[in-house]
C-alpha positions as CSV (number, residue, x, y, z in Angstrom):
1,M,100.4,99.2,132.0
2,A,96.9,99.0,131.1
3,K,94.4,96.1,132.7
4,E,93.0,94.1,130.0
5,R,89.7,94.0,129.2
6,K,87.9,91.1,129.9
7,V,84.4,90.5,129.0
8,K,81.1,88.3,129.5
9,K,79.7,86.0,126.3
10,V,76.9,84.1,126.4
11,Q,75.9,81.0,124.1
12,A,72.2,80.9,123.8
13,R,69.1,79.1,121.7
14,H,65.9,81.4,121.3
15,I,62.0,80.5,120.2
16,L,60.4,84.2,119.2
17,V,56.5,83.5,119.0
18,G,53.8,86.4,118.7
19,S,52.2,85.6,122.7
20,K,52.9,85.1,126.2
21,E,49.4,81.7,125.9
22,L,52.0,80.0,123.6
23,A,55.1,80.4,124.9
24,D,54.1,79.4,128.5
25,E,52.7,76.1,126.3
26,L,56.0,75.9,125.4
27,K,57.6,76.6,128.3
28,A,55.8,74.3,130.3
29,K,56.4,71.2,127.3
30,V,60.8,72.7,127.9
31,D,60.0,71.9,131.5
32,E,58.4,68.4,130.9
33,G,61.6,67.6,129.4
34,E,61.0,68.3,125.2
35,E,64.0,68.8,123.3
36,F,64.2,73.4,122.8
37,T,65.9,72.7,119.4
38,K,63.1,70.9,118.3
39,L,60.4,72.9,119.3
40,A,62.4,76.1,118.1
41,E,62.8,74.2,114.4
42,E,58.8,73.9,114.9
43,H,57.6,77.2,116.7
44,S,59.7,79.8,116.3
45,E,59.3,83.0,114.4
46,C,62.5,83.9,113.6
47,P,64.7,82.4,111.1
48,S,67.4,81.1,113.9
49,K,64.9,78.2,114.0
50,K,66.6,76.4,111.2
51,R,69.1,76.3,113.2
52,G,67.2,75.2,116.7
53,G,67.0,78.8,117.6
54,D,70.3,78.9,118.0
55,L,71.9,82.7,118.0
56,G,75.3,82.0,118.7
57,W,78.1,83.7,121.1
58,F,76.8,87.4,122.3
59,G,78.3,89.6,124.2
60,K,76.9,92.6,126.1
61,G,75.2,95.1,124.2
62,A,74.5,93.0,121.4
63,M,70.5,92.0,122.1
64,V,67.5,94.0,123.0
65,R,67.8,95.4,126.8
66,P,65.0,92.6,128.3
67,F,66.5,89.8,126.3
68,E,69.5,90.8,127.2
69,V,68.9,91.0,131.4
70,A,67.2,87.7,130.7
71,A,70.4,85.6,129.4
72,F,72.8,87.5,131.2
73,T,71.6,86.9,134.8
74,A,71.0,83.1,133.7
75,Q,72.9,80.6,134.9
76,E,74.2,78.0,132.3
77,G,71.8,75.7,131.4
78,D,69.0,77.3,131.8
79,V,66.2,78.2,129.7
80,V,64.2,81.3,130.8
81,G,61.2,83.0,130.3
82,P,58.9,84.4,128.7
83,V,60.5,87.5,127.6
84,K,58.5,90.2,126.3
85,T,60.2,92.4,123.3
86,E,58.7,94.8,120.6
87,F,59.8,91.4,118.1
88,G,57.2,89.0,120.8
89,W,57.8,87.0,123.2
90,H,60.8,84.9,124.3
91,L,62.3,81.5,125.6
92,I,65.9,81.6,126.3
93,Y,68.7,79.0,126.5
94,V,72.1,79.4,127.6
95,Y,74.1,76.6,127.2
96,E,77.4,78.0,127.5
97,I,78.8,81.1,129.3
98,Q,82.5,82.6,129.3
99,E,83.4,84.5,131.8
100,D,86.6,87.1,131.1
101,V,87.5,86.7,127.7
102,D,88.7,88.9,125.3
103,P,86.0,91.1,124.0
104,D,86.9,90.5,119.9
105,A,88.0,87.6,120.6
106,G,86.0,84.0,119.9
107,P,85.5,80.5,119.5
108,P,86.6,79.6,115.5
109,T,83.5,80.4,113.4
110,G,83.2,77.1,112.6
111,D,82.4,79.1,109.1
112,E,85.5,79.2,107.0
113,D,84.5,75.3,106.2
114,A,81.0,75.2,104.9
115,D,79.0,75.1,101.8
116,E,77.9,78.1,100.6
117,D,74.2,77.2,101.0
118,T,75.1,76.7,104.8
119,L,77.3,80.1,104.4
120,R,74.2,81.9,103.0
121,L,72.2,81.2,105.5
122,V,74.2,81.8,108.2
123,A,74.2,85.4,106.4
124,E,70.6,85.5,106.2
125,N,70.4,85.1,110.3
126,Y,72.8,87.5,111.0
127,A,71.4,90.0,108.5
128,H,67.7,88.8,110.6
129,E,69.2,89.2,114.1
130,F,70.9,92.7,113.4
131,M,67.4,93.9,111.9
132,M,65.7,92.7,115.1
133,L,68.0,95.4,116.9
134,G,66.8,98.0,115.3
135,Y,69.4,98.7,112.7
136,T,68.7,99.6,108.7
137,S,69.8,97.6,105.8
138,K,73.0,100.2,104.9
139,K,74.3,100.0,109.0
140,V,73.4,95.8,108.5
141,L,75.9,96.1,105.2
142,S,78.8,97.6,107.5
143,L,78.0,95.4,110.7
144,F,79.5,92.9,108.2
145,T,82.2,94.2,107.6
146,S,83.5,95.0,111.2
147,P,86.0,92.2,112.6
148,H,83.8,93.0,115.9
149,F,80.9,90.2,114.7
150,K,83.9,87.6,113.6
151,S,81.2,84.8,112.5
152,A,79.1,87.2,109.9
153,N,82.9,89.1,108.9
154,T,83.8,86.0,108.4
155,V,80.6,85.0,106.0
156,Y,81.2,88.2,104.1
157,N,84.6,87.9,103.5
158,I,83.8,84.5,101.7
159,L,80.9,85.3,100.3
160,G,81.6,89.0,99.0
161,T,79.1,92.1,98.9
162,D,77.1,90.9,96.2
163,V,75.5,88.4,98.3
164,I,75.2,89.5,101.4
165,N,73.7,92.6,99.8
166,D,70.7,90.2,98.0
167,V,70.5,88.1,101.6
168,I,70.1,91.6,103.6
169,A,67.8,92.9,101.3
170,Q,65.9,89.9,101.0
171,V,65.6,89.8,105.0
172,F,64.1,93.5,104.5
173,G,61.9,92.9,102.1
174,Q,63.8,94.9,99.5
175,K,65.0,94.2,95.9
176,T,67.9,94.8,95.2
177,E,69.7,96.9,92.6
178,Q,70.4,94.0,90.4
179,A,67.2,92.0,90.8
180,Q,65.2,95.4,90.6
181,S,67.0,95.9,86.6
182,G,66.2,92.2,86.1
183,Q,62.6,92.5,86.8
184,D,62.1,95.4,85.2
185,A,63.6,94.3,81.6
186,G,61.0,91.1,82.7
187,D,58.3,93.8,82.7
188,D,59.1,96.0,79.3
189,S,59.2,92.0,77.9
190,Q,55.5,91.2,79.2
191,K,54.7,94.4,77.2
192,K,56.0,93.3,73.9
193,E,53.8,90.2,74.0
194,D,51.4,92.2,75.2
């Protein structure tokens, strides 16, 4: 009988800023007892700041290498960093660790019961995190449809292709075909008025 594969997963929050000086300053505030979530909401440059920097559960291979190394060597409850990646400087708060979990399993996402605005926010955060990993917008859509990313897949199944395409385009600074055709129509009407 084949041995069941088990992995380690962590649940973390992060603060992303543009300079080491600011990251050091924020780390000092955390060390003095200021709330990490609040600092993330106020200072982080990542869309996850809307959730207090929460990145949810992830396993190895989901984040850029320096971030992953820091997160997976931290103890539960640790705030580590500043950690430099190509995106800037991160402070990482690892608030829960699960050892020996089924790689395809995950805690309930909670997204099944969320309202549409919350689901769009979750989708936006996933799209941004995938973009940070260097994926193209086309690849990001395929990650949303992958059951490996349980929460992203749930959100995709609830919101549907059009909404997810719109969210991905927005994150990547692109226009969806629908938005583009609407824009073209607006341009035509503008010309007629002139």
